[in-house]
C-alpha positions as CSV (number, residue, x, y, z in Angstrom):
1,M,114.2,-17.5,47.5
2,S,111.9,-20.1,49.7
3,H,113.2,-23.5,50.3
4,T,112.3,-25.7,47.5
5,S,112.4,-29.1,49.2
6,A,108.8,-30.4,48.9
7,N,109.4,-31.2,52.6
8,A,109.2,-27.5,53.3
9,A,107.4,-26.2,49.9
10,N,104.3,-28.6,50.4
11,A,104.3,-29.2,53.9
12,T,101.5,-29.3,56.1
13,S,102.6,-28.4,60.0
14,V,101.1,-30.9,63.0
15,A,99.9,-27.6,64.7
16,G,97.4,-26.9,61.6
17,T,97.0,-24.7,58.4
18,Q,96.1,-21.3,59.3
19,P,97.9,-19.3,57.2
20,S,101.0,-17.3,58.2
21,L,102.0,-13.8,57.9
22,A,104.4,-14.6,55.9
23,A,102.7,-16.2,53.8
24,D,101.4,-13.2,51.9
25,S,103.2,-12.1,49.0
26,D,102.7,-8.3,49.6
27,R,104.3,-8.5,52.9
28,L,106.6,-5.5,53.6
29,L,105.5,-3.7,50.4
30,P,103.1,-0.3,50.6
31,A,99.8,-0.3,51.9
32,D,99.0,2.6,48.6
33,P,97.2,0.4,46.3
34,G,98.6,2.0,43.2
35,T,102.4,1.8,44.6
36,R,102.3,-1.4,45.7
37,A,101.3,-2.7,42.1
38,I,104.8,-0.8,40.9
39,A,106.8,-2.3,43.6
40,R,105.1,-5.8,43.1
41,D,106.7,-5.2,39.5
42,L,110.2,-4.1,40.8
43,L,110.2,-7.1,43.3
44,A,109.6,-9.8,40.2
45,R,112.9,-8.7,38.5
46,V,115.2,-9.6,41.7
47,E,113.2,-12.2,44.2
48,N,115.2,-14.8,42.4
49,L,118.8,-13.6,42.0
50,P,121.0,-15.4,43.6
51,I,122.0,-14.1,47.1
52,I,125.4,-12.7,47.6
53,S,126.4,-12.6,51.2
54,P,129.9,-10.8,51.3
55,H,130.4,-10.6,55.4
56,G,128.6,-12.9,58.1
57,H,129.4,-15.4,60.9
58,V,128.7,-18.6,59.1
59,E,131.5,-21.3,59.8
60,A,132.9,-23.1,57.0
61,S,133.3,-26.6,58.3
62,M,129.5,-26.6,58.5
63,L,129.2,-26.8,54.7
64,E,132.6,-28.7,54.6
65,L,131.2,-31.9,56.8
66,D,127.4,-31.3,55.8
67,T,126.7,-33.0,58.9
68,P,122.8,-32.4,60.1
69,F,122.4,-29.6,62.2
70,P,121.3,-29.8,65.8
71,D,117.8,-29.6,67.3
72,P,115.5,-26.4,66.5
73,A,116.8,-24.9,70.3
74,T,120.5,-25.0,69.1
75,L,119.8,-24.1,65.6
76,L,117.2,-21.2,65.8
77,V,117.7,-19.6,69.8
78,S,120.4,-20.6,71.7
79,P,123.2,-18.6,68.9
80,D,120.7,-16.3,67.9
81,H,122.0,-13.0,70.3
82,Y,118.7,-10.9,68.3
83,V,116.5,-13.4,69.9
84,T,118.4,-14.1,73.1
85,R,118.4,-10.8,74.4
86,L,115.1,-9.7,73.7
87,L,114.1,-13.0,76.1
88,H,116.3,-12.2,78.2
89,A,115.3,-8.3,78.7
90,N,112.1,-9.9,79.5
91,G,112.8,-12.3,82.1
92,V,114.3,-15.3,80.7
93,T,118.0,-16.0,82.2
94,L,120.4,-17.0,79.6
95,D,121.0,-20.4,81.6
96,R,117.6,-21.7,80.5
97,L,118.4,-20.6,76.7
98,R,121.7,-23.1,77.0
99,M,124.2,-20.3,76.7
100,G,127.8,-20.0,78.3
101,G,128.3,-24.3,78.0
102,T,124.8,-24.6,79.8
103,T,123.6,-28.3,79.6
104,S,121.4,-28.6,82.3
105,V,118.7,-27.8,80.4
106,E,117.1,-29.4,78.0
107,P,117.2,-28.0,73.8
108,R,113.5,-29.0,74.6
109,E,112.8,-26.8,77.5
110,T,114.7,-24.1,75.4
111,W,112.4,-24.2,73.0
112,R,109.5,-23.6,75.2
113,E,111.0,-20.3,76.8
114,F,111.0,-19.0,73.7
115,V,107.8,-20.4,72.3
116,K,105.6,-18.9,75.4
117,A,107.5,-15.4,75.1
118,W,106.6,-15.6,70.8
119,P,104.2,-12.5,71.3
120,L,107.0,-10.0,72.4
121,F,108.7,-10.2,68.4
122,D,105.8,-8.8,67.1
123,G,106.8,-5.8,65.6
124,T,110.6,-6.7,65.7
125,A,112.5,-7.7,62.8
126,S,113.7,-11.0,64.4
127,G,110.4,-11.8,64.7
128,Y,109.3,-11.1,60.8
129,W,112.6,-13.1,59.9
130,M,111.6,-15.9,61.8
131,R,108.4,-15.9,60.9
132,D,109.7,-15.9,57.3
133,S,111.7,-18.5,58.1
134,F,109.6,-21.1,59.7
135,E,106.7,-20.6,56.7
136,H,109.2,-20.0,54.0
137,V,112.7,-22.8,54.9
138,F,110.2,-25.0,57.3
139,G,106.9,-25.0,55.5
140,L,105.3,-24.1,59.2
141,R,101.6,-23.0,58.3
142,T,100.3,-21.7,61.9
143,E,101.7,-19.2,64.7
144,L,103.3,-20.6,67.6
145,N,102.0,-20.8,70.8
146,E,102.3,-22.6,74.2
147,A,99.7,-25.7,72.9
148,N,101.7,-26.6,69.6
149,A,105.6,-25.7,70.9
150,D,106.3,-29.2,71.8
151,A,104.6,-30.9,68.7
152,I,106.2,-27.9,66.5
153,F,109.8,-28.6,68.0
154,D,109.0,-32.8,67.3
155,E,108.2,-31.5,63.4
156,L,111.0,-29.1,63.0
157,D,113.4,-31.5,64.6
158,T,112.6,-34.5,62.4
159,K,112.9,-31.8,59.1
160,L,116.4,-31.1,60.5
161,K,117.5,-34.8,60.5
162,S,116.5,-35.3,56.9
163,P,118.5,-35.1,53.4
164,E,116.9,-32.1,52.4
165,F,117.7,-30.2,55.5
166,L,121.4,-30.8,55.0
167,P,123.8,-27.3,54.9
168,R,125.0,-27.9,51.5
169,Q,121.0,-28.8,50.2
170,L,120.2,-25.6,51.8
171,F,122.8,-23.8,50.3
172,K,121.7,-24.5,47.0
173,D,117.8,-24.3,47.8
174,F,118.9,-20.8,49.3
175,N,120.1,-20.1,46.0
176,I,123.4,-19.0,47.3
177,E,126.1,-18.0,45.3
178,V,128.6,-16.5,47.4
179,L,129.3,-16.7,51.1
180,A,131.5,-15.0,53.6
181,T,132.7,-15.8,56.6
182,T,134.5,-14.5,59.2
183,D,137.5,-15.8,60.7
184,D,141.2,-15.4,62.7
185,P,144.2,-14.1,61.5
186,L,145.8,-17.7,62.1
187,D,143.0,-19.5,61.0
188,D,145.1,-22.4,58.3
189,L,141.4,-22.2,56.4
190,A,141.5,-25.4,55.7
191,S,137.3,-26.0,55.2
192,H,137.6,-23.2,52.8
193,A,140.2,-24.8,50.8
194,A,138.1,-28.5,51.1
195,I,135.2,-26.5,49.9
196,A,137.1,-25.0,47.3
197,K,138.2,-28.4,46.0
198,D,135.1,-30.1,45.9
199,P,133.8,-30.2,42.6
200,T,130.3,-31.2,44.0
201,F,130.0,-27.8,45.4
202,A,129.1,-24.8,42.9
203,G,129.0,-21.9,45.7
204,R,131.7,-19.8,46.9
205,V,132.5,-19.6,50.5
206,L,135.3,-17.1,51.0
207,P,137.1,-16.1,54.3
208,T,137.7,-12.1,55.6
209,F,140.6,-11.6,57.6
210,R,139.4,-10.2,61.2
211,P,142.1,-9.2,63.1
212,D,140.5,-7.7,66.2
213,A,142.0,-9.8,68.7
214,Y,145.5,-8.9,68.0
215,I,145.1,-5.0,67.4
216,K,142.8,-4.4,70.9
217,F,144.7,-4.5,74.2
218,A,141.9,-5.4,76.1
219,A,141.1,-8.3,74.1
220,V,140.9,-12.1,75.9
221,G,144.7,-13.0,75.7
222,W,145.9,-9.8,73.1
223,S,149.7,-10.8,74.5
224,Q,149.7,-14.4,74.2
225,K,148.2,-14.4,70.3
226,V,150.5,-11.4,69.5
227,E,153.5,-13.8,70.5
228,E,151.9,-16.6,68.2
229,L,151.2,-14.6,65.5
230,I,154.9,-13.4,65.1
231,S,156.7,-16.5,65.6
232,V,154.4,-18.3,63.0
233,A,154.3,-15.4,60.4
234,G,156.6,-12.9,61.6
235,D,159.9,-14.2,58.6
236,G,162.0,-14.4,61.8
237,L,161.4,-10.4,62.9
238,T,160.5,-9.6,66.3
239,G,158.8,-6.6,68.4
240,Y,156.8,-4.2,66.7
241,T,158.2,-5.2,63.5
242,G,157.8,-8.6,63.1
243,Y,154.0,-7.7,64.2
244,I,153.4,-5.8,61.0
245,R,155.3,-8.3,59.1
246,A,153.3,-11.0,60.6
247,L,149.8,-9.2,59.6
248,E,151.1,-8.2,56.3
249,N,152.1,-12.1,55.6
250,R,148.6,-13.4,57.0
251,R,146.7,-11.4,54.8
252,Q,148.2,-12.6,52.2
253,Y,147.4,-16.1,53.4
254,F,143.8,-15.1,53.0
255,V,144.3,-13.4,49.6
256,D,145.6,-16.6,49.0
257,H,142.8,-18.6,49.9
258,G,140.2,-16.4,48.2
259,A,139.3,-13.6,50.7
260,V,138.2,-10.5,49.5
261,S,137.6,-8.0,52.3
262,A,139.3,-7.3,56.1
263,D,137.3,-6.5,58.4
264,H,137.5,-4.5,61.7
265,G,135.6,-3.9,64.7
266,S,137.0,-0.8,66.0
267,R,135.8,1.0,69.1
268,T,135.8,4.1,67.3
269,A,136.2,5.5,63.8
270,M,139.3,6.7,64.8
271,T,142.0,6.7,62.7
272,L,146.2,8.1,63.0
273,R,149.3,7.5,61.4
274,L,152.0,7.5,64.3
275,D,155.6,6.9,63.5
276,D,157.3,3.2,63.7
277,S,159.0,4.8,67.2
278,A,155.7,5.9,68.5
279,A,153.8,2.5,67.6
280,S,156.6,0.2,68.8
281,E,156.5,2.1,72.2
282,L,152.4,1.9,72.4
283,F,152.9,-2.0,71.2
284,E,155.6,-2.7,73.9
285,K,153.7,-0.8,76.6
286,A,150.9,-3.2,76.1
287,R,152.9,-6.2,75.9
288,R,154.5,-5.1,79.8
289,G,150.4,-4.9,80.6
290,E,150.7,-0.8,81.3
291,A,148.6,0.5,78.5
292,T,146.0,2.7,79.3
293,A,142.3,2.7,77.7
294,A,143.5,5.9,76.2
295,D,146.6,4.3,74.9
296,A,144.6,1.1,73.0
297,D,142.3,3.7,71.7
298,V,145.6,5.4,69.9
299,F,146.6,2.1,69.1
300,E,143.8,0.8,67.3
301,A,143.7,4.4,65.2
302,H,146.6,3.9,63.7
303,M,146.2,0.2,63.1
304,M,143.0,1.3,61.0
305,Y,145.4,3.3,59.2
306,Q,148.1,0.5,58.6
307,M,145.0,-1.9,57.8
308,A,144.0,0.7,55.1
309,R,147.6,1.1,53.8
310,M,147.9,-2.8,53.4
311,S,144.6,-2.9,51.2
312,V,145.8,-0.8,49.4
313,S,148.8,-3.0,48.3
314,D,146.9,-6.5,48.2
315,G,144.0,-5.3,47.3
316,L,141.4,-6.9,50.2
317,V,138.3,-4.5,50.6
318,M,138.2,-3.0,54.4
319,T,135.5,-2.6,55.8
320,L,134.8,-1.1,59.5
321,H,132.3,-1.9,61.9
322,P,132.7,1.1,64.7
323,G,130.6,1.9,67.9
324,V,129.4,-0.9,69.5
325,F,130.5,-1.4,73.6
326,R,131.0,-4.5,73.7
327,N,130.2,-7.1,76.7
328,H,128.1,-4.1,78.0
329,S,127.1,-6.4,81.3
330,T,130.0,-7.3,83.1
331,E,128.3,-10.1,85.4
332,T,126.9,-11.7,81.6
333,F,130.1,-11.5,80.0
334,N,132.0,-13.4,83.1
335,K,129.2,-15.9,83.1
336,F,128.7,-16.1,79.5
337,G,130.7,-15.4,77.7
338,A,130.6,-12.9,74.5
339,D,128.2,-12.2,71.7
340,T,125.5,-13.2,74.2
341,G,123.2,-9.8,73.6
342,H,125.3,-7.0,75.9
343,D,126.4,-5.5,72.9
344,I,125.1,-2.4,72.9
345,P,125.8,1.4,70.2
346,F,127.1,4.1,71.1
347,A,127.1,7.5,68.6
348,V,130.4,7.9,66.5
349,S,131.7,10.3,64.4
350,Y,133.3,9.8,61.1
351,T,134.3,12.5,59.2
352,E,137.2,13.8,60.8
353,A,138.0,10.6,62.8
354,L,138.7,8.6,59.0
355,R,140.2,12.0,57.7
356,P,144.2,10.7,58.2
357,M,143.5,7.5,56.2
358,L,141.3,9.3,53.7
359,E,144.1,12.0,53.1
360,D,146.1,9.6,52.3
361,F,144.6,6.3,50.8
362,G,140.9,7.9,49.6
363,T,142.0,8.4,46.3
364,A,144.1,5.3,45.8
365,P,143.3,3.6,42.9
366,G,142.1,0.0,43.5
367,F,141.0,1.0,47.4
368,H,137.4,0.2,48.8
369,F,136.5,0.9,52.2
370,I,133.1,0.1,53.7
371,P,132.1,2.3,56.9
372,F,129.1,1.1,58.7
373,T,127.4,2.5,61.8
374,I,124.8,1.4,63.9
375,D,124.4,5.6,64.9
376,E,121.6,6.0,61.6
377,T,122.5,10.1,62.1
378,V,125.5,10.2,60.3
379,F,124.1,8.3,57.1
380,S,123.1,11.7,55.5
381,R,125.2,14.0,57.8
382,E,128.6,12.0,57.1
383,I,128.7,8.8,55.5
384,A,126.8,9.4,52.5
385,P,129.0,12.8,51.7
386,L,131.7,10.6,52.1
387,A,131.0,8.3,49.2
388,G,129.7,11.3,47.0
389,F,133.5,12.1,46.7
390,Y,135.9,9.8,47.9
391,P,136.0,6.8,44.8
392,S,137.2,4.8,47.9
393,V,134.1,5.2,50.1
394,F,131.4,2.4,49.9
395,I,128.1,3.0,52.2
396,G,127.9,0.0,54.4
397,A,124.3,-1.0,54.5
398,P,122.4,-0.9,57.4
399,W,123.7,-3.3,60.4
400,W,122.9,-5.5,63.2
401,F,120.5,-3.0,65.5
402,L,119.4,-1.3,61.7
403,D,118.9,-4.1,59.3
404,A,115.2,-3.7,60.1
405,P,111.8,-2.8,57.4
406,D,111.6,0.4,58.8
407,A,115.7,1.6,59.8
408,M,116.0,0.0,56.2
409,L,113.8,2.6,54.6
410,R,115.2,5.4,56.5
411,F,118.5,4.2,55.3
412,R,117.6,4.4,51.5
413,S,115.9,7.9,52.0
414,A,119.0,9.2,54.2
415,V,122.1,8.6,51.4
416,T,120.2,8.3,48.4
417,E,119.4,12.3,47.9
418,T,123.6,12.5,48.3
419,A,124.9,9.4,47.3
420,G,122.6,7.9,44.6
421,F,122.4,4.2,44.1
422,S,125.3,3.7,42.9
423,R,128.0,3.9,46.0
424,S,126.4,1.1,47.8
425,S,127.8,-1.5,49.4
426,G,124.7,-3.9,48.9
427,F,122.7,-5.7,51.3
428,I,124.7,-7.4,54.2
429,D,123.3,-10.3,56.3
430,D,125.6,-10.3,59.0
431,T,124.4,-13.5,60.7
432,R,125.4,-16.8,62.1
433,A,121.9,-18.0,61.9
434,F,122.3,-19.9,58.3
435,C,118.4,-20.4,58.0
436,S,117.7,-16.7,58.2
437,I,119.8,-15.9,55.2
438,P,117.2,-15.8,52.9
439,A,114.4,-14.2,54.6
440,R,116.8,-11.5,55.4
441,H,118.0,-10.9,51.7
442,N,114.4,-11.0,50.9
443,T,113.1,-8.4,53.5
444,S,116.2,-6.0,51.5
445,R,114.6,-6.9,48.5
446,R,111.3,-5.9,49.1
447,I,112.7,-2.5,51.0
448,E,114.1,-1.7,47.8
449,A,111.2,-2.5,45.9
450,S,109.1,-0.2,47.8
451,F,111.5,2.7,48.2
452,L,111.7,2.8,44.3
453,A,107.7,2.3,43.5
454,R,107.3,5.9,45.6
455,L,110.3,7.1,43.9
456,V,108.1,6.1,40.8
457,A,105.2,7.2,41.7
458,E,106.1,10.5,42.9
459,R,107.8,10.9,39.0
460,R,111.6,10.9,40.5
461,V,112.2,8.1,38.9
462,S,111.2,6.3,35.6
463,E,110.0,2.9,36.1
464,A,112.1,2.1,33.1
465,R,115.4,3.0,35.2
466,A,114.0,1.7,38.6
467,H,113.9,-1.8,37.4
468,E,117.3,-1.0,36.3
469,I,118.6,0.0,39.9
470,I,116.9,-2.3,41.8
471,V,118.9,-5.2,39.7
472,D,122.2,-2.7,40.0
473,I,121.5,-2.7,43.8
474,V,120.6,-6.2,44.9
475,D,123.3,-8.0,42.5
476,S,125.8,-5.9,41.1
477,A,126.3,-3.2,43.8
478,P,127.9,-5.9,46.4
479,R,130.4,-7.4,43.3
480,R,131.4,-3.8,42.9
481,A,132.2,-2.9,46.4
482,F,133.4,-6.1,47.3
483,K,135.4,-7.1,44.1
484,L,133.8,-10.3,43.8
């Protein structure tokens, strides 16, 4: 999945010709020679298959407008909280990384901070992806260091201004077939519509309905957002009734514009079915500013039940991403805002929490539910057993802090013995970093090849069957789970 333009594929970096670790075609494959040979053959079956990315955070407008990317720091460092959080942990202040609207620091200075700290990324997933992207997207042939920081910044900056590195060309070169965005329920989806009507654009860019800001009482501006939602889409109804109608109508708007899923970042995995009067009472209490944190959890749990009900009706796949303590550092949030590296996982239970929803909808025809987790202890204990019974449940791929090579192997080991390979969502890159998409998907494909190679070597799966399974995991699974 290398970027195929001559600029990237054949470039010789101004910084030198020392081979990168990412140039090794056996990277991430098993160390044992026999198992590695099996893994190579398996990888060859899928390495160049199209990328299916049914959940991520790239902006559709980027592909609609096809404007050049900004400088290397603004593209690769400042928006990537995988990167900025580790820099911050090692003493680099976030203003030095041009976060929170900081403009007093030049991009080149931010890049120097990143390069100075580059050795800190050894062994990390983000370091692996970035090294892979530097090699296979940008054609850099050497390791970063403080001596070559400016030269590499200039080289990358020049490339980013060239036609070969425009977003649409990269979309094509990355071999992306489907890319889903994450969108506010009141977004007009004009960029998606423009892309869909453009005969020169071959890929699919799909919106995803993300209603968190309209469900969480503590969300900034929740009351105002809800008022606007009801006014725009409530069919003249008011209160909780208008709120539910408005959400239903906006979901249908998304379906009409190509959406296949609705995503939910709930605090916990709890689901509850309240009667309308109880739900309305909590809703009005929140509008008056009187709701407690406990009220918020109960209402959110009820709304997860309602989202499932709506998915059964309108066909949107329901994805759930619970278990993250958002904005853990109040000081950082106040100064730099959300999504700046201080979201921290916490343990979440699924079996009891999801039961009210699954009792009513777990066997509903056409309902697809994909739970994700950052607590890997629940993969074998809860999520795989749920997916191993309910036809609606698909196992969400390792997410966020777990979409790393070793964690991916642990995931596959944890879920396969209970649920097999068929209940997987397929790989989810869940990224804002567009240029890292091929690296992330290639990583997943190498890990799947490595895992299956071990099963073949141990005579637990035939080699012929492993070749079928890996194609299913990479290509058929996301199409199946996300109704593509």
